[in-house]
C-alpha positions in Angstrom: -142.9 47.0 -64.9 -143.0 50.8 -65.0 -141.5 52.7 -67.8 -140.5 56.4 -68.0 -143.6 57.1 -70.1 -145.8 55.8 -67.3 -144.2 58.3 -64.9 -144.7 61.4 -67.2 -147.0 64.0 -65.7 -147.3 67.7 -64.8 -145.1 67.2 -61.7 -142.0 65.3 -60.5 -143.0 61.8 -59.1 -140.2 62.1 -56.5 -140.7 65.5 -54.9 -143.9 66.8 -56.5 -142.3 69.9 -58.0 -143.8 71.3 -61.2 -142.2 70.3 -64.5 -143.1 73.6 -66.3 -140.2 75.0 -68.3 -138.6 71.5 -68.6 -138.2 69.4 -71.7 -141.4 67.8 -73.1 -140.1 64.3 -72.2 -138.9 65.3 -68.7 -140.0 62.9 -65.9 -138.0 64.4 -62.9 -137.5 68.0 -62.0 -133.7 67.5 -61.3 -130.8 65.2 -61.5 -131.0 64.7 -57.7 -134.6 63.5 -57.9 -133.7 61.1 -60.8 -130.7 59.6 -58.8 -132.7 59.3 -55.6 -135.5 57.4 -57.4 -132.9 55.3 -59.2 -131.2 54.4 -55.9 -134.6 53.4 -54.4 -135.3 51.2 -57.4 -131.8 49.5 -56.9 -132.4 49.0 -53.2 -135.8 47.4 -53.9 -134.2 45.1 -56.5 -131.5 44.1 -54.0 -134.1 43.4 -51.3 -136.1 41.3 -53.6 -133.0 39.3 -54.5 -132.3 38.7 -50.8 -135.8 37.4 -50.1 -136.1 33.7 -49.4 -132.6 33.0 -48.1 -132.4 30.3 -45.5 -130.0 30.1 -42.5 -127.3 27.4 -42.8 -127.8 26.4 -39.1 -131.5 26.6 -38.2 -133.1 26.9 -41.8 -134.9 30.0 -40.6 -135.3 33.0 -43.0 -132.4 35.5 -43.2 -133.5 39.1 -42.9 -133.3 41.2 -46.1 -131.5 43.8 -44.0 -128.5 41.5 -43.5 -125.5 41.5 -45.9 -126.1 39.7 -49.1 -123.2 37.3 -48.2 -124.8 36.4 -44.8 -125.5 32.6 -44.4 -126.8 32.7 -40.8 -129.9 34.5 -39.6 -128.3 35.7 -36.3 -125.0 35.9 -34.4 -126.4 33.2 -32.1 -126.9 30.8 -35.0 -123.4 31.5 -36.3 -121.8 30.8 -32.9 -123.8 27.6 -32.5 -122.8 26.4 -36.0 -119.1 27.2 -35.4 -119.3 25.4 -32.0 -120.7 22.3 -33.5 -118.0 22.2 -36.2 -115.3 22.7 -33.6 -116.8 20.0 -31.3 -116.6 17.4 -34.1 -113.2 18.3 -35.4 -111.0 16.5 -32.8 -112.3 13.1 -31.8 -110.4 11.4 -28.9 -110.6 8.9 -26.0 -110.7 10.1 -22.4 -107.5 9.0 -20.5 -109.5 8.6 -17.2 -112.8 7.0 -18.0 -112.1 5.7 -21.6 -115.2 7.3 -23.2 -115.0 8.6 -26.7 -115.5 12.4 -27.1 -115.1 15.3 -29.6 -112.6 17.7 -28.3 -112.0 21.5 -28.7 -108.4 20.9 -29.9 -106.0 18.0 -30.8 -104.3 18.2 -27.3 -107.5 17.6 -25.3 -107.1 14.5 -23.1 -110.2 14.4 -21.0 -113.9 14.2 -21.8 -115.1 16.5 -19.0 -114.0 18.8 -16.2 -114.7 16.0 -13.7 -112.3 13.7 -15.5 -109.7 16.5 -15.7 -110.0 17.0 -12.0 -109.6 13.3 -11.3 -106.5 13.4 -13.4 -105.1 16.2 -11.3 -105.7 14.2 -8.1 -104.1 11.2 -9.7 -101.0 13.2 -10.7 -100.7 14.7 -7.2 -101.1 11.3 -5.6 -98.2 10.0 -7.8 -96.0 12.9 -6.7 -96.5 12.1 -3.0 -93.9 10.1 -1.3 -94.6 6.5 -0.4 -96.7 5.6 2.7 -95.2 6.2 6.1 -96.2 5.0 9.5 -97.2 7.5 12.2 -94.5 7.6 15.0 -97.2 8.0 17.7 -100.2 5.8 16.7 -98.7 3.5 13.9 -101.3 4.5 11.3 -100.1 4.5 7.7 -100.3 7.8 5.8 -98.9 9.5 2.7 -95.9 11.5 3.8 -96.0 15.2 3.6 -92.9 17.4 3.7 -91.2 16.9 7.1 -94.1 14.7 8.1 -93.7 12.1 11.0 -97.3 12.0 12.1 -100.6 11.1 10.4 -102.5 14.2 11.7 -102.1 17.4 13.6 -103.8 15.8 16.6 -101.1 13.0 16.7 -98.3 15.6 16.3 -99.6 17.7 19.2 -100.1 14.6 21.4 -96.5 13.4 20.6 -95.1 16.9 21.4 -97.0 16.9 24.7 -95.6 13.4 25.6 -92.1 14.5 24.7 -92.4 17.6 26.9 -93.7 15.4 29.8 -90.7 13.1 29.5 -88.3 16.0 29.8 -89.7 17.1 33.1 
């Protein structure tokens, strides 16, 4: 470790200015040079203390440039770690397929977008009115609002038949 006696010389170790006319034990030419050198020494000590830190997610090395409280090596590692924690926080069972899953929140009911879509179809199917029989062809179908026919084709043919009967 360097001491002030090691730095003594005919010129300032910081800026190279002459030390003539200064005290015999002077090391720096001015207070500014002394403080700048002291700040550099502090920064070096802090960097040394930060060396060897490991990322909490990937166990990679954390840069000495990062904050001393940083526990992840990058924003990506932080996002992945938070995502993993979130995914394991809310276990549940899918209401459609019965599989166990780890949800995003406590209200999640389905394991995947596919099961959620199936759920929507099931809910819509329950809202439909009971099966009706087509007035023209006799085919059963789920009734739509004001629906008497199974398809547009049957409706058009029924209208054509009705018009033909009128004439």
